[in-house]
C-alpha positions as CSV (number, residue, x, y, z in Angstrom):
1,X,0.0,0.0,-0.1
2,X,0.9,3.5,-0.3
3,X,3.3,5.1,2.5
4,X,0.7,7.1,4.5
5,X,3.6,9.3,6.1
6,X,4.8,10.4,2.4
7,X,1.1,10.9,1.2
8,X,0.4,13.1,4.0
9,X,3.7,15.2,3.7
10,X,2.9,15.7,-0.1
11,X,-0.7,16.8,0.4
12,X,0.0,19.1,3.5
13,X,3.0,20.8,1.5
14,X,0.4,21.3,-1.4
15,X,-2.1,22.7,0.9
16,X,0.5,25.0,2.6
17,X,1.8,26.3,-0.8
18,X,-1.5,27.1,-2.1
19,X,-2.6,28.9,1.2
20,X,0.6,30.8,1.2
21,X,0.3,31.8,-2.4
22,X,-3.3,33.2,-2.2
23,X,-2.8,35.0,1.2
24,X,0.5,36.8,0.2
25,X,-0.4,37.9,-3.6
26,X,-1.5,41.5,-4.1
27,X,-4.1,42.7,-6.8
28,X,-1.7,45.3,-8.4
29,X,1.8,45.5,-9.3
30,X,4.1,48.2,-7.9
31,X,5.1,49.9,-11.0
32,X,5.2,53.5,-12.3
33,X,3.7,53.5,-15.8
34,X,6.0,56.6,-16.5
35,X,8.8,54.1,-16.6
36,X,7.6,53.1,-20.0
37,X,7.9,56.7,-21.2
38,X,4.7,56.9,-23.1
39,X,4.3,59.8,-25.6
40,X,2.2,62.5,-24.0
41,X,1.9,64.5,-27.2
42,X,-1.2,65.1,-28.8
43,X,-1.9,61.9,-31.2
44,X,-1.1,62.6,-34.8
45,X,-4.3,63.8,-36.6
46,X,-6.2,63.6,-33.3
47,X,-6.7,59.8,-33.9
48,X,-7.4,57.2,-31.2
49,X,-5.5,54.8,-33.6
50,X,-2.4,56.6,-33.1
51,X,-2.6,56.8,-29.4
52,X,-2.9,52.9,-29.4
53,X,0.0,52.6,-31.7
54,X,2.1,54.7,-29.2
55,X,0.8,52.3,-26.5
56,X,1.8,49.3,-28.5
57,X,5.2,50.7,-29.5
58,X,6.1,51.4,-25.8
59,X,5.2,48.1,-24.3
60,X,6.6,45.8,-26.9
61,X,9.8,47.5,-26.5
62,X,9.9,47.5,-23.0
63,X,11.6,44.6,-21.2
64,X,10.1,41.9,-18.6
65,X,10.2,43.2,-15.0
66,X,9.3,41.6,-11.7
67,X,6.8,43.1,-9.0
68,X,5.3,41.7,-5.8
69,X,6.8,38.1,-6.7
70,X,5.1,38.3,-10.3
71,X,6.7,38.6,-13.6
72,X,5.3,41.1,-16.3
73,X,6.1,40.5,-19.9
74,X,4.1,42.4,-22.6
75,X,5.5,39.9,-25.2
76,X,3.7,37.2,-23.7
77,X,0.5,38.9,-23.2
78,X,-2.5,37.9,-25.3
79,X,-4.2,41.3,-24.6
80,X,-1.2,43.1,-25.9
81,X,-0.7,41.0,-29.0
82,X,-4.3,41.0,-30.1
83,X,-4.6,44.8,-29.5
84,X,-1.4,45.8,-31.3
85,X,-1.4,43.4,-34.1
86,X,-4.6,44.9,-35.4
87,X,-3.0,48.5,-35.2
88,X,0.7,48.1,-36.1
89,X,2.4,44.7,-35.2
90,X,2.0,41.9,-32.7
91,X,4.2,40.2,-30.2
92,X,7.1,37.9,-31.9
93,X,6.3,35.4,-29.2
94,X,2.9,34.7,-30.8
95,X,3.3,35.9,-34.6
96,X,5.5,33.1,-35.6
97,X,3.1,30.5,-34.9
98,X,-0.1,32.6,-34.7
99,X,-2.6,30.0,-36.2
100,X,-1.5,27.6,-33.6
101,X,-2.2,30.1,-30.7
102,X,-5.3,31.6,-31.9
103,X,-8.9,31.1,-33.5
104,X,-9.8,34.6,-33.5
105,X,-7.3,37.6,-34.2
106,X,-9.0,40.4,-36.3
107,X,-11.0,43.1,-34.3
108,X,-14.3,41.9,-36.3
109,X,-13.7,38.7,-34.9
110,X,-13.0,39.8,-31.5
111,X,-16.3,41.6,-31.3
112,X,-15.2,45.1,-31.7
113,X,-18.1,47.0,-33.0
114,X,-19.0,50.3,-33.7
115,X,-21.3,51.4,-30.9
116,X,-23.8,53.3,-33.1
117,X,-25.4,51.2,-35.6
118,X,-27.3,53.6,-37.3
119,X,-24.7,56.3,-38.2
120,X,-23.7,57.4,-41.8
121,X,-20.8,55.2,-42.1
122,X,-21.0,52.0,-44.4
123,X,-18.1,50.2,-42.3
124,X,-17.7,49.1,-38.8
125,X,-15.4,52.0,-37.6
126,X,-13.7,49.5,-35.1
127,X,-12.4,47.6,-38.1
128,X,-8.6,48.6,-38.6
129,X,-9.5,49.2,-42.4
130,X,-11.6,52.3,-41.3
131,X,-10.7,52.5,-37.6
132,X,-12.1,56.1,-36.3
133,X,-12.6,57.7,-33.0
134,X,-16.1,56.3,-33.3
135,X,-14.9,53.2,-31.9
136,X,-15.8,53.1,-28.2
137,X,-13.0,51.4,-26.5
138,X,-14.6,51.6,-23.1
139,X,-16.9,49.0,-24.3
140,X,-14.8,46.9,-26.6
141,X,-11.4,46.6,-24.7
142,X,-13.4,45.1,-21.5
143,X,-14.7,42.6,-23.7
144,X,-11.3,41.6,-25.1
145,X,-10.1,41.5,-21.7
146,X,-12.9,39.3,-20.1
147,X,-12.8,36.9,-23.1
148,X,-9.0,36.3,-22.7
149,X,-9.5,35.6,-19.0
150,X,-12.5,33.2,-19.6
151,X,-10.4,31.4,-22.3
152,X,-7.5,30.9,-19.6
153,X,-10.0,29.6,-17.0
154,X,-11.2,27.1,-19.4
155,X,-7.7,26.2,-20.8
156,X,-6.3,25.7,-17.2
157,X,-9.2,23.8,-15.6
158,X,-8.5,20.4,-17.3
159,X,-4.8,20.9,-16.4
160,X,-5.6,20.9,-12.9
161,X,-7.5,17.6,-13.2
162,X,-4.1,16.1,-14.8
163,X,-4.7,16.8,-18.6
164,X,-1.6,18.1,-20.3
165,X,-2.1,17.2,-23.9
166,X,-4.9,16.4,-26.5
167,X,-6.4,13.1,-25.4
168,X,-9.5,12.8,-28.0
169,X,-10.4,9.1,-27.8
170,X,-6.9,7.8,-27.3
171,X,-7.3,5.5,-24.3
172,X,-3.7,5.0,-23.9
173,X,-2.6,8.8,-23.8
174,X,-5.3,9.4,-21.2
175,X,-3.9,6.5,-19.0
176,X,-0.3,7.9,-19.4
177,X,-1.5,11.5,-18.3
178,X,-3.4,10.0,-15.3
179,X,-0.1,7.8,-14.6
180,X,2.0,11.0,-14.8
181,X,-0.4,13.1,-12.4
182,X,-0.6,10.3,-9.7
183,X,3.1,9.5,-9.8
184,X,3.8,13.0,-9.1
185,X,1.4,13.4,-6.1
186,X,1.4,10.0,-4.6
187,X,4.9,8.8,-4.5
188,X,5.4,7.2,-7.9
189,X,2.3,5.3,-7.7
190,X,0.7,4.9,-11.2
191,X,-2.9,4.7,-10.7
192,X,-3.9,3.1,-13.9
193,X,-1.1,0.5,-14.2
194,X,-1.2,-0.4,-10.3
195,X,-4.0,-3.3,-10.0
196,X,-4.7,-2.0,-6.6
197,X,-6.7,0.9,-8.0
198,X,-9.1,0.1,-10.8
199,X,-11.9,2.1,-9.3
200,X,-9.8,5.3,-8.7
201,X,-8.4,4.8,-12.3
202,X,-11.8,4.7,-13.8
203,X,-12.7,7.9,-11.9
204,X,-9.8,9.8,-13.1
205,X,-10.8,8.7,-16.7
206,X,-14.3,10.1,-16.0
207,X,-13.3,13.3,-14.7
208,X,-10.8,14.1,-17.6
209,X,-13.3,13.2,-20.2
210,X,-15.7,15.3,-18.8
211,X,-13.4,18.3,-18.0
212,X,-12.0,18.2,-21.5
213,X,-15.2,19.1,-22.9
214,X,-14.5,22.6,-21.5
215,X,-12.3,23.3,-24.1
216,X,-15.0,23.6,-26.5
217,X,-16.0,26.8,-24.6
218,X,-12.5,28.5,-25.5
219,X,-13.1,31.2,-28.0
220,X,-10.1,33.2,-28.8
221,X,-7.5,30.8,-28.2
222,X,-6.8,27.5,-30.2
223,X,-7.0,25.0,-27.4
224,X,-5.9,22.1,-29.6
225,X,-2.9,24.1,-31.1
226,X,-1.7,25.2,-27.7
227,X,-1.8,21.7,-26.4
228,X,0.1,20.3,-29.2
229,X,2.8,23.4,-28.8
230,X,2.9,22.5,-25.2
231,X,3.7,18.9,-25.4
232,X,6.7,19.9,-27.7
233,X,7.7,22.8,-25.2
234,X,7.6,20.4,-22.2
235,X,10.7,18.9,-23.6
236,X,12.7,21.9,-23.4
237,X,11.1,24.3,-21.1
238,X,11.4,24.2,-17.3
239,X,8.8,25.7,-15.1
240,X,10.1,25.2,-11.5
241,X,9.1,28.8,-10.5
242,X,8.0,32.1,-11.8
243,X,11.3,33.8,-13.1
244,X,11.9,36.7,-15.1
245,X,13.3,34.6,-17.9
246,X,10.6,32.0,-17.8
247,X,7.9,31.3,-20.5
248,X,5.0,33.2,-18.6
249,X,2.5,31.8,-21.3
250,X,3.5,28.2,-21.3
251,X,4.2,27.6,-17.6
252,X,0.9,29.5,-16.7
253,X,-1.2,26.9,-18.8
254,X,0.7,23.8,-19.0
255,X,3.9,23.9,-17.0
256,X,4.9,21.6,-14.0
257,X,1.5,20.5,-13.0
258,X,2.7,20.2,-9.6
259,X,3.8,23.5,-9.0
260,X,2.0,25.5,-11.7
261,X,-0.7,27.5,-9.9
262,X,1.4,30.2,-9.1
263,X,2.5,30.4,-12.8
264,X,-1.0,30.5,-13.7
265,X,-1.8,33.4,-11.3
266,X,1.2,35.1,-12.6
267,X,-0.2,34.6,-16.4
268,X,-3.5,36.1,-15.4
269,X,-2.0,39.2,-13.5
270,X,0.2,39.6,-16.5
271,X,-2.8,40.2,-18.4
272,X,-4.7,42.3,-15.9
273,X,-1.5,44.8,-15.8
274,X,-1.4,45.4,-19.2
275,X,-5.2,46.0,-19.7
276,X,-5.1,48.4,-16.6
277,X,-2.0,50.2,-18.2
278,X,-3.8,50.7,-21.4
279,X,-6.9,52.0,-19.5
280,X,-4.7,54.5,-17.6
281,X,-2.9,55.7,-20.9
282,X,-6.1,56.0,-22.8
283,X,-8.1,57.8,-20.3
284,X,-5.3,60.4,-19.2
285,X,-5.0,61.0,-23.0
286,X,-8.6,61.7,-23.5
287,X,-8.6,64.0,-20.4
288,X,-5.6,65.9,-21.7
289,X,-6.8,66.2,-25.2
290,X,-10.7,66.4,-25.4
291,X,-10.5,67.0,-28.9
292,X,-10.0,63.3,-29.5
293,X,-13.7,62.9,-28.6
294,X,-14.9,65.9,-30.6
295,X,-16.1,64.2,-34.0
296,X,-17.4,61.1,-32.6
297,X,-21.0,60.3,-33.3
298,X,-21.9,58.5,-29.9
299,X,-21.2,61.8,-28.2
300,X,-19.7,60.4,-25.1
301,X,-17.6,62.8,-23.1
302,X,-14.7,61.7,-20.8
303,X,-16.8,61.2,-17.7
304,X,-19.2,59.0,-19.4
305,X,-16.0,56.7,-20.7
306,X,-14.3,56.9,-17.3
307,X,-17.4,55.4,-15.7
308,X,-18.0,52.7,-18.2
309,X,-14.2,51.6,-17.9
310,X,-14.6,52.0,-14.1
311,X,-17.8,49.8,-14.1
312,X,-16.6,47.2,-16.2
313,X,-13.3,46.9,-14.5
314,X,-14.9,46.3,-11.1
315,X,-17.1,43.6,-12.9
316,X,-14.0,41.9,-14.3
317,X,-12.0,42.1,-11.0
318,X,-14.7,40.4,-9.1
319,X,-15.1,37.6,-11.7
320,X,-11.5,37.1,-11.8
321,X,-11.2,36.9,-7.9
322,X,-14.2,34.4,-7.9
323,X,-12.3,32.2,-10.7
324,X,-8.9,32.3,-8.8
325,X,-10.5,31.1,-5.5
326,X,-12.4,28.2,-7.7
327,X,-9.0,27.2,-9.3
328,X,-7.3,27.4,-5.7
329,X,-10.0,25.1,-4.2
330,X,-10.0,22.6,-7.1
331,X,-6.0,22.8,-7.0
332,X,-6.0,21.9,-3.2
333,X,-9.1,19.6,-2.9
334,X,-8.8,17.2,-6.1
335,X,-5.4,15.4,-4.9
336,X,-7.2,14.6,-1.4
337,X,-10.3,13.5,-3.5
338,X,-8.1,11.0,-5.5
339,X,-6.3,10.2,-2.4
340,X,-9.1,9.2,-0.3
341,X,-10.5,6.9,-3.2
342,X,-7.1,5.2,-3.3
343,X,-7.4,4.9,0.5
344,X,-10.9,3.3,0.3
345,X,-9.5,0.7,-2.1
346,X,-6.6,0.1,0.0
347,X,-8.9,-0.6,2.8
348,X,-11.3,-2.7,0.7
349,X,-8.2,-4.8,-0.3
350,X,-7.0,-5.3,3.2
351,X,-10.4,-6.5,4.3
352,X,-10.6,-9.0,1.5
353,X,-7.0,-10.3,2.4
354,X,-8.0,-10.4,6.0
355,X,-11.3,-12.4,5.2
356,X,-9.1,-15.1,3.6
357,X,-7.0,-15.4,6.7
358,X,-9.6,-14.9,9.4
359,X,-11.9,-17.5,8.2
360,X,-9.6,-20.4,8.6
361,X,-8.5,-19.2,11.9
362,X,-11.9,-19.2,13.3
363,X,-12.4,-22.8,12.3
364,X,-9.4,-24.1,14.0
365,X,-10.9,-24.6,17.4
366,X,-13.5,-27.0,15.7
367,X,-10.7,-28.7,14.2
368,X,-8.7,-29.4,17.1
369,X,-11.5,-30.4,19.1
370,X,-12.4,-33.1,16.7
371,X,-8.7,-34.0,15.4
372,X,-9.8,-37.6,14.6
373,X,-12.4,-36.7,12.1
374,X,-11.4,-36.0,8.6
């Protein structure tokens, strides 16, 4: 049977790490946006598109930095890439294999829409071919950020249950992933190979099949493409901890599954930081240059846009906090759930073995009292 002492050491350590992580993290990075030296001059031709271009130029030229135990890297931010690739150029990290990372990339695909549907323009003014100040970013930017975070949650959840590669209908591939998961948590025990745990193996198969269906809800990211890329990265990329030179995107989604929750939180906070940074720059420029809103057809002033952004941000922050708590609970509780199932099978095996021994022992007094009888 499994060494009880080793099991409890591993499980208690997992619990301690998770509690420490979520009690110590802070919501915001300590960082001065002025360090990025955003242009404060009036955007060329008073166009919002040039304001966005200035933002993209600065963040994509910046280097990764650390703050409050997290690493922030614009090159590996999906938010930055999707915003900037539609304006000027995206991040080299994603551009080289963009089709493997994304199902949607264009503004039209990402639900960017002209807020006024009855204006005199024939084209959607959030489309980069006709991008104009009529595109209300206080509505569209939060939509983009929320969709990215939703995809991250849907991509990470199967990983917490042990899924690290496409399983489709490949039974052996699923067994291999379950064995890898259990050997990491339970002192080398391979659930679906060890004959003592058939029911627990079947339970894990059921969980993995069901949770893999969540990947169908991923809307922006290419789930199958990223899983394929992750399988190849697993051979060369190490994710022992959050480091400034690490692969923020890969380690956050599919790094070392026994120590990757902090990397996932880092991945989410990386997106949150650059989302908030864009909001800050966009709003500060609108306040400095009201002329940027002079010709818009939806007639929103700065205060209206600020209120919309603030409301959307509060909703996003609350939803993000709830999602991270959910992931923490699954991360901590699921190994215990598997362990108790294994423990129950161990007990059942013990009682079955004991039954084979006890029954003959109970019959010995009768045999001794009638030793002459066959």
